[in-house]
N, C-alpha and C positions, 0 to 999 in steps of 0.2 A: 504494500500500500504506500502510495506517495502522497505528499502534501504539495499543493500547487497554488499559484497565484497567476493572475492574468498579465498579459502584456498586449500592446496594440501594434499590429503590423499592417492594419488597414488593407485587408484583402478585398478591395472594392473593384468595381468596374472602372478601369482607367479612363474610359471615354467620358464619364460623368464626374469623376473625382478630380479635384484640383491639386492633389499631392499636398494637402494641408492637414496637419494634426493639431489636436487640442491637448495641451499637457495636463489638463484636468484629468484626463484618462490615466496618465502616468501617476499623478499625485494620489489617486485612489489606490493604485496598485502598490505604491510605496507604503501607504497607510496600512494595507493588509499585511505586507511584509513585516512591518513594525509590530503588528499584533501577534504574528507567529513567533517573533523573537521573545515575547513575553512568556510563551509556552516552551521556550528553549528549542524551537524548531527553526533551523537556519538552512537546511538542505531542501530547497524548494525547486520544483520544476516550473517552468513558465509556459503557459498555454495561450495561444493567440485568441484574444476575445472574438475576433472576426471569423474564426474557423473552429469554434468549439465543437461543431458537429463532425469535424474531420479528425478529432484527436483519437488515436488508437494506440494503446500501449498498456502499461501497468495501471491498474485502477488508481485514480487520483481524487483526493478531496479538494474541492475548489470553491472558495467563497465567491458568490455571484454578486459581489459589490461592483456596481457600475451602471453605465447607460446601455440599454439594449433597445435597438430600434430597427428601422427598415430603410437603409440607405444604399444607393448605388448598386442596385441589384443584389443586395446582401441583407437577408433577414437574420439578425444576430441572436435572437432569443431561443436558440436551440442548442442542444449539447448531445454528445455521443454517449453510448452505453458504458464507456470506460471512465466517464466523469461522474463523481458523486457530488452533487451540488449542495452547498450550504447557503441558503438564501438570507443574506444580511445585506442591507444597503442596496437592494435591488430596485432599479428604476426601469419601468417599461414605458417607453415613449408613446405618446398618443398621436403622433404625426404619421403621415405617409401610410395610413391604413394599418398601422402596426398592430394595434390591439385586435382588430378584426382578423388579421392573419394569425395572430396568436391563438384565437379561438378556432379558426378554420383548420389549423394544424393540430388541434386537439391538445394543445400544450397545457391547458388548464386542468386536464385530467392527469397528465404526466407529472405536473408540478405538485399535485396533491400528495404524492408519496413523500414529499419533503417538507410538509408543514411542521411548524408554523412558518409562514413566509414573512421575513423581515424586509420591509419596504423602506426605501430611502426617502420617500415622500408620501404624503397622504393621498395624492391623486392615484398613484399606483396601488396603494393599500385599498382604497375604496373600489377601484376597478376589479382587483382580484377578489375582494370580499364579495362583490356582487355576483361573482361566479361560484360562490359557495365555498371559498377557500378560507382557512384560518390564517388571518394576517395580523400584523401589528406594525407600528411605526418604529423602525430600528434606527432611524437617523442615518448619518453618513460617517464612514470610518475616518474621513478627513477631519472630523471634529475631535479626533483622538491624538493628534500630534502633541508632543510634550510642550508645556508652557515654558517660555524662556525665563531664565533666572534673573535677568536684568534688562533694562531698556537701554538702547544705544544713547550715547551722550549727545551726538548731533544727528538725531534721527531724521529720516527723510519722509516726505509725503509722496507716496506712489499713486499715480493715476494709471489704472490698469485696464486696457482695452475698453475705453469709453467711446461711445458713438459721438459724432458731432453734436447731435441734439442734447446729449448729456453734458458734453464739454461746455456747451454754451451757458449752462446754469452754474458752473463752478465759479465761485467768487474769484475776481481778478487777483486778489492778494494770495490766494492758495495756488492758482495756476502759475503765478510768477516764481514761486519757490518750489513747485512740485517737480518730481522726477517721473518721466514717462518712458523710462528705459525698459520696463518689464512688459512683455506681452506673453500671453499663453498660447499664441499661435506659433506653430513650428512648420517650416516649409521643407519638405523632403526634396531631394535632388532628382530622383528617378524612381521608376517602378519596374519590376517589383522591388520592395525595400530589402536592403541587405541587413544581415545580422548586426553589422557594425553601425549602420545608420540608426537602427532601432535602439541600440545601446546608447548612442549619442543623444537621441531623442529623450531617453529617460534621464541621462546625466544632466541634460539641460533643465529638466523639471526639478532635479535635486538642487541645482545651482540657484534656481528661482526661489525655492523654499529657504535655502540658506540666506539669500539676500533679504527676504522678508524677515527672517529670524534675527539677523544681525543688524539690519539697517532701518527697518520701518518704524516710524512713530505713528503713522496713519496710512491706511490704504483706502482709496476710493475706487470702486470697481463695479462692473456689471457681471462679473464671473463668480458663480457660486463656489468654484474650487480655487478661487483666490480668496474669497471671503471666509470660507470655513476653516482652512488651515491657519489663517491669520487669527481668527477668533480663538482657535485652540491654543495658539502661541501666546495669547494675551495682548494682541495688537488691536487697537481701535479700528473699526471698519465702518465705512459709509457705503451702503449698497444702493445703487441707483440703476434701475432697469427700465427701458422704454415700454416693455410688455410685461407688466406684473401678473397677467393672467397665465403666463407660461407655467405649465404644470410642474416643471422641475423646481420652481422657486419656493414652493411651500415648505421645503426642508428648512428654510430660515425662519419660519413662523415662530414668533415668541422669543427668538434668540436676539435678533436685532431688528430695528424697523427696516422695511423695504420701501424705498421711495421710487416715484416716477419723476421724469423731468418736470411734470406739472406741480410737484411738491416743492419747488424751488424755495419758497418763502417759509416752509415749515421744517426744512432740513436742519438738524443740529450738526453744524460744521466742526464742532469740537467735542466729539463723543468720547466716552470712556469705554474701555474694553469690557464686555460682559463677563460676569463670573460664571463659568460653566464647568468648574472642576467636578462638582457632584454629578452633573449630567454626563460628563466625559467618563467618569468612573462607571456609571450605569451602562453606557454604550459599550465600553471595553469589556465589562463583566459579561454582558449578554453575548457579544460576539465570540468571546473565548469559550463560553459555555456551549454555544451552538457548535463550534468546531470540535470541542472535546466530546460532546454527545454523539456527533456524527462519526467520529473516529471509533468510539466505543461500540456503537451499533454495527460497525464493520470490523470488529475484532481487534482494534488497536487501542491500547491504553497509553495515554499521554502522561508521562511522569512530570508533575509540576508541584511546586511548593504550595501553591494556592488551589483550593478546591472551588471551582467556579460553579455557582448554583443558578438554577433557573430563576430569572428575575423578570419574567414577562409581565407580571402584575405591576412591578416597579416601572417598567418601560411604558406601560399603558397609563400609569399615573403621571409619568413624566410628560407624555403626550397631552394629557388633559391640562396639566399646568402650563405647558407651552401655548396651547390654544387659548387659555385665559389671558396670558400675557400678550398674545397676538391681538386679541379683542381690544385690550387696553391700548396697544400701539395704534390700532386703526381708529379707535375713539379719539385719540389725541390728534390724529391727522384729519379727522372728519370736518372740523370747522373750516380749515384752509381749503380742503378739497371741495367742500360745498360752495364756498364763496367763489373759488376759481371756476367751478362748473357753471355758475350763473354768468360770470363775466364772459366765459368762452361761448356760452349759448347766445348771449347778446351780440358778441362779435360775429358769430357765425350767421346770425339772422341778418345783420347789417350787410355783411359780406355777400350773402346769398341774394339779397334784394338788389344790391348794387350790380352784381354780375348779371342778374336777369335784365335789369334796365339797359345795361351795356349791350347785351345780346339783342334786345329788341331794337335798339338804336342802329346797330350794325345791319340787322336784317332789313329794316325799312329804309335805310339810307344807301343801300347798294343794290345793283342789279345782277341777276344771274349768279346766285350764291349757292355753294355746296356746303352742307353741314357735315363735318367729319366726326363720326362717333354716334352710333345709335344707342346712346346711353339711357339709363333710367332717368337721369337728370333731364335729358332732352325730351323724353316722352312726357314727363310731368310738365315741362315748360310749354311744349306745343299744345297740350291739352288745356292747361290753365288759361293761356292767353288766346286759345281758339284761333291760332294763326293759320290763315289760308292765304298765303302770299305766293303769287305766281313767280316772284323773283327766286324762290327756292326751287332749284332744278332737281334736287335729290340729296340723299344722305349716303355718305361713304362709311363703310365699316369693314374691318379685317376679319371678323368672325364669319366663317363660311355658312354656318347655320342661319345667319340673318339675311344672307344675300337674296335679293329679289322678293323679300317680304315687305310688308307695309308697316310704317310707323306713323300713326295719325294722318294717314292718307298719302304720305310720301314714300317713294320706293327706296329701298336700301340696296346700294350697289357695292361691288368689290372695288378696291383701289384702282385697278387697271382701267376701269370704265370712266375714269375722271376726264379723259380727253373727249369722250363722246357726249358728255353732259354740257359742254360748251359754256362753262361758267368762268367768270372773271376773277372771283374771289372765293376763298375757303375760310370757314370759321370752325375752329376746334371746339367741339361740344362734349368732350370727355372730362367729367369732373373728378372722378376718383383717380388718384396717382397723376394728376394733371401736370405737376411740376416736372415729372419724368416723361410723360407722353407728349406734351406740346412740342418740346424741342425735336423729338423724333419725327412728328408729323411735319413740322416746319422744314426739317432737313430733307425729308422724303420728297416734299413738293418742290423745294428749291433745286434738288438734284435731277428730278425726273420731269417736272413740269414748270420750267422757269418762266413760262408765260402767265402762270397763275399768281395771284396775289393772296398770301395768307394774312388775314386781318390780325391786328394786335391781339395779344393774349387777353381773353375776356375774363379769366378767373383770377 
């Protein structure tokens, strides 16, 4: 019987994969290796997370800590008969039809043999629970890194992988003194990955962890596997993410506040590190108990100075406590979010009205117009103002299923028909993702139909 932990070799379809890795995967593997060391187990085999189904050899106990999803023609949430899984820190992604595939492959019956299923987040827990499985919130092994013994004298503020939208709300004073040298993105040089490059990838992750440990006085990030190791080390963290509904993020509930860019005026820019040592001890105790129990069930006794006991009740109490803290965190943010919501609604209303008036003006002040984009916005607009203008010669849209259909009496054509419509001007009527779409439409017309005029951006 072997003991194993995962590594990432990204056995994906190279046609769709951009040779990019996220060291958050490595950080989870390093955390599992640290847990094994507490049991005195250092002789580990490494199994590629992206090909668990293809592992054949001596039976191996493998903690299933990590992200499992459906990417680049590779469904990851499967494993071979020679792997004995221990489900702690398990996250089953809900994108790309992953959870439906999980059911279609009948894995919810296969996984039942390994209950209870420790889930990294409540979203995974609730999904698996809905399938009749015994589940619990086990949190993430990256919350178990040792707390540092002292803070750095001249500590740095690290801004880690923040989007432009998030960067815009960082106070100028913080940005001026911040360090942006850390990224969790790793770029591979070729495919397939070599053993050497995979080792370099993991070494890079270790160097990032060392940098946090030795240099950070504050970390501002949108990465959960930047936030959680730093929290474990006793480093203050500000977590800002543009999509707080992402199912992965509820692992942070009750530990630290989760902010969106809209929370700019409610963010505490000088936070203290949360005290999680008791929580950390519970996570460690549970993980080691589950590994020891699995080994014993398979005829292997692990000799350890500590007897790790079943603490599922304590883990469930911990979850309840965290949910209460999360409720308080959200309650504190509610006034600012409520006020911001009202302001944004007023701005949207004014913006919406002004864009409609602008569109009306353009339609009635130009002859032979094409409307580009058979959008829901355009349908509502034409119906609302009951526009029956002979100057509109047609609507262009790239969606094949819309071609030659009618929208409020106007025919929808494919882009190549633009020359047949004999129009002088084009108005872009796509509201969603307009900032991205309008330049594309403008460029397409300028390159292919230089005799046409595309009217000024109406949104």
